[in-house]
C-alpha positions as a LaTeX table, in Angstrom:
\begin{tabular}{lrrr}
\hline
Residue & $x$ (\AA) & $y$ (\AA) & $z$ (\AA) \\
\hline
Met1 & 202.91 & 42.05 & 134.72 \\
Pro2 & 200.81 & 45.14 & 134.15 \\
Glu3 & 201.89 & 48.28 & 136.00 \\
Glu4 & 199.74 & 49.59 & 138.78 \\
Pro5 & 198.10 & 52.96 & 138.15 \\
Leu6 & 200.11 & 55.94 & 139.41 \\
Thr7 & 198.78 & 58.46 & 141.84 \\
Arg8 & 198.74 & 62.07 & 140.69 \\
Lys9 & 201.68 & 62.91 & 142.92 \\
Glu10 & 203.77 & 60.05 & 141.53 \\
Tyr11 & 202.82 & 60.93 & 137.97 \\
Arg12 & 203.82 & 64.58 & 138.44 \\
Arg13 & 207.10 & 63.55 & 140.06 \\
Arg14 & 207.88 & 61.23 & 137.15 \\
Gln15 & 206.99 & 63.94 & 134.60 \\
Ala16 & 209.25 & 66.43 & 136.42 \\
Gln17 & 212.13 & 63.96 & 136.28 \\
Val18 & 211.59 & 63.43 & 132.56 \\
Ala19 & 211.44 & 67.19 & 131.98 \\
Gln20 & 214.67 & 67.74 & 133.90 \\
Ala21 & 216.41 & 64.96 & 132.03 \\
Ala22 & 215.63 & 66.37 & 128.57 \\
Pro23 & 215.04 & 70.14 & 128.60 \\
Ser24 & 213.81 & 71.54 & 125.31 \\
Thr25 & 212.35 & 74.74 & 123.94 \\
Pro26 & 208.66 & 75.03 & 124.72 \\
Ser27 & 206.28 & 74.55 & 121.85 \\
Pro28 & 203.33 & 76.92 & 121.43 \\
Arg29 & 201.14 & 74.28 & 123.01 \\
Asp30 & 203.29 & 74.33 & 126.16 \\
Leu31 & 203.24 & 78.10 & 126.61 \\
Ser32 & 201.24 & 79.45 & 129.47 \\
Arg33 & 198.26 & 81.65 & 128.78 \\
Glu34 & 200.08 & 84.75 & 129.94 \\
Ala35 & 203.01 & 84.09 & 127.65 \\
His36 & 200.67 & 83.44 & 124.74 \\
Leu37 & 198.73 & 86.65 & 125.43 \\
Gln38 & 201.95 & 88.63 & 125.68 \\
Gln39 & 203.20 & 87.14 & 122.41 \\
Thr40 & 199.89 & 87.99 & 120.72 \\
Lys41 & 200.00 & 91.53 & 122.11 \\
Gln42 & 203.52 & 92.06 & 120.78 \\
Ala43 & 202.47 & 90.80 & 117.34 \\
Leu44 & 199.53 & 93.22 & 117.30 \\
Glu45 & 201.77 & 96.12 & 118.32 \\
Ala46 & 204.22 & 95.28 & 115.54 \\
Glu47 & 201.39 & 95.15 & 113.00 \\
Arg48 & 199.97 & 98.48 & 114.20 \\
Thr49 & 203.41 & 100.08 & 114.06 \\
Thr50 & 203.89 & 98.88 & 110.50 \\
Arg51 & 200.51 & 100.26 & 109.43 \\
Leu52 & 201.23 & 103.59 & 111.13 \\
Lys53 & 204.60 & 103.87 & 109.37 \\
His54 & 202.88 & 103.23 & 106.05 \\
Arg55 & 200.24 & 105.90 & 106.72 \\
Leu56 & 202.84 & 108.44 & 107.83 \\
Asn57 & 204.91 & 107.84 & 104.71 \\
Trp58 & 201.85 & 108.53 & 102.55 \\
Ala59 & 200.99 & 111.64 & 104.59 \\
Ile60 & 204.53 & 113.02 & 104.22 \\
Gly61 & 204.45 & 112.35 & 100.49 \\
Gly62 & 201.05 & 114.03 & 100.11 \\
Leu63 & 202.16 & 117.09 & 102.05 \\
Ser64 & 205.32 & 117.36 & 99.97 \\
Val65 & 203.29 & 117.29 & 96.76 \\
Ala66 & 200.86 & 119.87 & 98.18 \\
Ile67 & 203.74 & 122.20 & 99.11 \\
Val68 & 205.18 & 121.95 & 95.60 \\
Ile69 & 201.76 & 122.66 & 94.05 \\
Val70 & 201.24 & 125.72 & 96.28 \\
Tyr71 & 204.75 & 126.95 & 95.47 \\
Leu72 & 204.11 & 126.59 & 91.72 \\
Ile73 & 200.75 & 128.36 & 91.99 \\
Leu74 & 202.28 & 131.26 & 93.92 \\
Phe75 & 205.25 & 131.47 & 91.55 \\
Phe76 & 203.21 & 131.61 & 88.32 \\
Val77 & 200.21 & 133.62 & 89.58 \\
Gly78 & 202.07 & 136.11 & 91.75 \\
\hline
\end{tabular}
């Protein structure tokens, strides 16, 4: 015998029972839009932080070299 079609309410109730019976970690497809946006925002912040660290390291290195050059110029000229 074929099953009769379920109403939306019955279908949701059955899906809730199945979800309660076997809880699992949500896949990216199951995440809500807000959670996905928050996850994307955190990834962008981490990427920006990494780039900023890289730039600051280069700036510190450049300033250190410039200080040494100025010191050598003042030492030998003065």
